[in-house]
Kinemage of the C-alpha trace (Angstrom):
@kinemage 1
@onewidth
@group {chain A} dominant
@subgroup {mainchain}
@vectorlist {calphas} color= white
{ca met a 1} P 138.959 90.900 126.091
{ca pro a 2} L 141.897 91.336 128.488
{ca tyr a 3} L 141.308 91.558 132.239
{ca leu a 4} L 143.656 93.860 134.144
{ca ala a 5} L 144.747 94.348 137.735
{ca thr a 6} L 147.435 96.583 139.223
{ca his a 7} L 149.149 97.128 142.541
{ca lys a 8} L 150.601 100.599 142.581
{ca tyr a 9} L 153.184 101.850 145.053
{ca ala a 10} L 154.148 98.380 146.314
{ca his a 11} L 156.928 98.782 148.887
{ca ile a 12} L 159.365 96.427 147.204
{ca ser a 13} L 162.052 96.897 144.587
{ca ala a 14} L 160.887 96.189 141.038
{ca arg a 15} L 163.983 94.093 140.463
{ca lys a 16} L 162.911 91.588 143.138
{ca val a 17} L 159.420 91.084 141.693
{ca arg a 18} L 160.507 91.031 138.042
{ca arg a 19} L 162.151 87.612 138.486
{ca leu a 20} L 158.840 86.198 139.685
{ca ala a 21} L 156.869 87.908 136.909
{ca asp a 22} L 159.152 86.223 134.375
{ca leu a 23} L 158.295 82.850 135.940
{ca val a 24} L 154.528 83.188 135.450
{ca arg a 25} L 154.311 85.107 132.171
{ca gly a 26} L 152.647 82.938 129.515
{ca lys a 27} L 151.257 80.386 131.999
{ca phe a 28} L 147.606 79.657 132.797
{ca ala a 29} L 146.411 81.755 135.738
{ca asp a 30} L 145.774 78.808 138.082
{ca glu a 31} L 149.174 77.326 137.210
{ca ala a 32} L 150.810 80.718 137.887
{ca leu a 33} L 149.139 80.877 141.309
{ca asp a 34} L 150.446 77.379 142.108
{ca ile a 35} L 153.979 78.390 141.101
{ca leu a 36} L 153.872 81.543 143.237
{ca lys a 37} L 152.367 79.755 146.238
{ca phe a 38} L 155.573 77.752 146.712
{ca gln a 39} L 158.003 80.637 146.213
{ca pro a 40} L 159.517 81.870 149.500
{ca his a 41} L 159.782 85.506 148.362
{ca arg a 42} L 157.703 88.376 149.694
{ca gly a 43} L 157.154 89.629 146.136
{ca ala a 44} L 155.458 86.331 145.285
{ca arg a 45} L 152.675 87.150 147.763
{ca met a 46} L 152.163 90.553 146.112
{ca leu a 47} L 152.127 89.152 142.574
{ca glu a 48} L 149.802 86.358 143.691
{ca lys a 49} L 147.302 88.898 145.026
{ca val a 50} L 147.403 90.887 141.793
{ca ile a 51} L 146.695 87.754 139.729
{ca gln a 52} L 143.823 86.854 142.066
{ca ser a 53} L 142.469 90.382 141.637
{ca ala a 54} L 142.628 90.042 137.845
{ca leu a 55} L 140.751 86.730 138.113
{ca gly a 56} L 138.164 88.464 140.291
{ca asn a 57} L 137.811 91.205 137.687
{ca ala a 58} L 137.269 88.540 135.016
{ca glu a 59} L 134.544 86.905 137.119
{ca his a 60} L 132.891 90.250 137.776
{ca leu a 61} L 132.864 91.079 134.067
{ca arg a 62} L 131.458 87.605 133.336
{ca ala a 63} L 134.344 86.105 131.389
{ca ala a 64} L 133.356 83.134 129.247
{ca ser a 65} L 135.770 80.722 130.950
{ca val a 66} L 137.750 81.914 133.937
{ca asp a 67} L 139.650 78.599 134.109
{ca asp a 68} L 141.242 79.091 130.679
{ca leu a 69} L 142.755 82.546 131.249
{ca val a 70} L 146.469 83.006 130.567
{ca val a 71} L 148.853 85.554 132.092
{ca val a 72} L 149.518 87.438 128.855
{ca asp a 73} L 151.447 90.313 130.407
{ca ala a 74} L 153.050 90.584 133.849
{ca arg a 75} L 154.878 93.873 134.120
{ca val a 76} L 156.749 95.356 137.070
{ca asp a 77} L 157.705 99.004 136.657
{ca glu a 78} L 159.675 101.314 138.923
{ca gly a 79} L 157.634 103.544 141.181
{ca pro a 80} L 158.731 106.610 143.115
{ca met a 81} L 161.637 106.433 145.552
{ca leu a 82} L 161.716 107.634 149.132
{ca lys a 83} L 165.164 109.061 149.808
{ca arg a 84} L 166.625 108.995 153.293
{ca ile a 85} L 169.988 110.239 154.550
{ca arg a 86} L 172.327 108.034 156.580
{ca pro a 87} L 175.079 109.868 158.427
{ca arg a 88} L 178.568 108.462 157.883
{ca ala a 89} L 182.047 109.153 159.203
{ca arg a 90} L 183.819 112.536 158.811
{ca gly a 91} L 180.620 114.477 158.142
{ca met a 92} L 179.618 112.574 155.014
{ca ala a 93} L 176.192 111.159 154.279
{ca phe a 94} L 174.930 108.254 152.161
{ca val a 95} L 171.532 108.209 150.486
{ca ile a 96} L 169.254 105.278 151.258
{ca arg a 97} L 166.749 104.710 148.459
{ca lys a 98} L 163.526 103.038 149.577
{ca arg a 99} L 162.182 101.798 146.275
{ca met a 100} L 158.586 101.217 145.207
{ca ser a 101} L 157.129 99.464 142.202
{ca his a 102} L 153.946 99.174 140.163
{ca ile a 103} L 152.844 95.585 139.471
{ca lys a 104} L 150.504 95.120 136.471
{ca val a 105} L 148.958 91.852 135.279
{ca lys a 106} L 146.895 91.238 132.168
{ca leu a 107} L 144.890 88.014 131.736
{ca asp a 108} L 143.368 86.934 128.431
{ca ser a 109} L 142.098 83.796 126.752
{ca pro a 110} L 144.775 81.775 124.914
{ca ala a 111} L 145.179 82.672 121.258
């Protein structure tokens, strides 16, 4: 039975977190947390919390062995964008896109 956790509307670009999700996909959950702990990126903290939440969900649902769970799926999707206008020279304007993302993690026992 897979155990899920999500962080919706995270105020970080999906592109920045996707690199970290690729690092931990397929690893044991405790090993993934160790990898993320030593990453200097802000997205690593967010992904770490989502994995810890999925582990908490597994404990709550009485998983047979929480220590043997594997990060089966770590997905980072684009969320909505906040668009802001930045005035530029000669009456022009540039659009600033403040991006959000949805971070989803699925833990399951190794097959």
